[in-house]
C-alpha positions, 0 to 999 in steps of 0.5 A: 593630474597627470596621464596614468597611460604613461605609467602602466595599461589600466586594462591590464592586471600584470602592467597595474601589479608591476607599477604597484611594485616600483612603490615598494621601499617609498613612504606616503610622504616620498608619494606625495613629495614626487607628486607635489615637487613643483607645489610646496605650499599645497603639499605642506597643505596634503601632508597635515590632512592625510595625517590626520586621522579625523581626515576622510582622506585615508591613505589608500584615496591618497594612493589613488590620486597621486600614484596612480592619477586617478580620481578616486569615487564611490562607483559600484565597479572596480577601481581599474574597470577595464583591468577588473581589479580593485586597488585596496591599501591596508596595514598590517601589524606584527605580533611581538609577544607570538611573532608573526603578522596580523591584518591591522583591520577589516578590509572594507570593500565597498557600500550596501545598498541601501536606496535601490534593490540588493542582488540576492545572489553574490555572483549577480552583485557588484560585489563579486567584481570588486572581490574577484581581482584584489591588488593588495596594497600592504604596509606595517602600521607602527604605533606612534609613528605618523600615518605618511611616514608609514613604509609600502613593503608589499604588493600583491594580486590575490583573487578570490576564486583562488579557494573553492572552499572560501568562496563556498563560504563568503557566497553564504555569508553574502546569503545572510546578509542579502535576506536580512535586508530583503526581510527589513530587517537591516537594523539588526545586522552584525558583523558577526552575523557571518563567518568571512564577508561582513556587513560593518557600520559606516559611519562617523556615528551610528546617528549620522550614519542611520538612513531609511531601509529600502525593504522597510522605511518605518525602521532607520538602520545604520549604513553599513558596508561589505569587509573581508573579515580581520581574521580573514585578512591575517589568513590572506596576507600571511598565505597569500603576501608573505606565503608563509608556513600555513599553519592552521589546520582546516576543518572542510578537507574538500570543498564537496563538504560543503555542497548542500549545507553551509559550513555552520550546519557541517561543524554542527553535525560533526560536533553532536555525532558526540552527543550523551558523551561524558567529558572523561571520556572524551577527553581518554578517546582524544588522548587531552591531558589537561594537567591539575584539575584546576585548570582542566574545565578551562583548558580541556573542554574546549581542545574538545570542540577542535578535535571533533572536528579533526583538528589536532591543533586549536588552530582552526583554519576557518575559525582563525578566517571568521572570529570564531571563538569557541566558548565552553557552557556547563550546565548544573543538573538544575539548569543554572549556570555556575559560572560568568564568562570573561573576556580579554583582559583591558587596559584601564586608562585607555577604556577611559578615553573609548568612545562607543563607537570605537571601544573594544567591547563593541568591536569584540561583539559586533565582530566575533561569533561563537562557539557554544560546547554545552556540557550538563552536569549529570550524577556527578559528571559532565556529559555533553549535549550538542554546540550552538554558534551564537553571537551578541544580538544587535538590540542587546549589544546597542541597547543595554550592553552599551548602557552597562558600558557605559555605566563601568566607563563612568565608575572608573571616570569618577574615581574607582572606590575600595573597601574591605569585604571580609579579608578582601578588597572590593569595589564600587563597581557593579557587580553580575548580580546587578548587571544584565549583559555586562558587567566588569570584574577582575581577571588575572591568576592573582589578586594584586592592588595598591591603594594610597601607596600600600600593597594588598593581595597574593600578586602583590610582589608581582604589581605589573604583571597581575595588576593595573594603574588606575589615573590616581596613582592605585592599581587594581587586579587586571579588569576584563568585562563578563557576561552574566551567567544568566545572560549567557543561560537566557541566549542556549537554545531551550533544548539544552535545559530541557 
């Protein structure tokens, strides 16, 4: 191992950052080649090791060991304890359709204690030392490229203390996680419990990562780590590192708004001041014209949430950073919900190959929090009844949710069977009436099928737009997961159903 002091002062944050910037423009392969210049056999071994996505050798590990010349460790202190700097190597991705960039993943900071007590407040925890000053090294992840061929593009110090509003929300997130753990409910933790700071699972599989809880030895829980959520990291990357113009609108105009309350309570109070107003009245006040009546329910209702919060666009800064998704729920007069709730479409062939632990559905519902906007039909008009923050309970997601996900996946694997139901094409996927939480159904403006070489549906002339391919060459209308209306209804506060 080379002497690091030759290259940088490990007690000086600026010196560490300056040295990191010298890696900009280099690939991870370049760094390995520099280190093993005189050891070609070891170089080949390391290339194979770090190119393997299943190896324990992350690209961050590579940078620590072969660029900064210190042995990676799992201690609770920052990577450079003298300078109190934490090093994080993380990918970003280019958004081809919308333009701009997003964080490639959440940023894992450190393990949550499992066999020792947890500090109840962020300020007194080891986590605070790790997030106080982070050296972020970024590389653009390009699909299909080998891991070590990616190029380091940015290196910059970032302090969470720079934004008081963010720090207050992270402090509250930490408190929620710590309280759940100390209550002996670590097995109920979900990344979607919180906004910016999450408790993500850590371990190859659920079985391997499950361990006894310190505060509740009777019920095992998955190993978890503190992380900064992907949405929050996307904001940090674009605002502080790329220094792009901030196009998000904040809900919190001043940090003092959070004194004596928390973010969810603040949002709920603001929105619930409009309880009792009809949808038409609110739309008129906020000058929302959603066009055709058919689109009104899906568009105008969601827009109202942002207008009630004083946000003119649909890009509320805190919602983007906290992975908060607005969903409108329309209750009928008899306290039923007419429609199931849809989510983003998936690629069928990719879905078939997924493992549950890394599946899009599990990731979506374990990381995202939802703001339900509830309107109720009263004498033919929808009246606002209030809002509710919600995230899927871990028990539901990992229990029945997983079972129904697996049934859908197995149905695709075994082959979709099509048949006519009147003048419509149906299939053998379980429908909403036969499911408790999840089911799969088409989700496109037009139905489109290609079965045994024959096209069907209103969208048949645009199969590539409205349909997705099956392994046998047939095509069916783009599919997505839905939450059953009975499950959504069961998750609403009782006050909305009275």
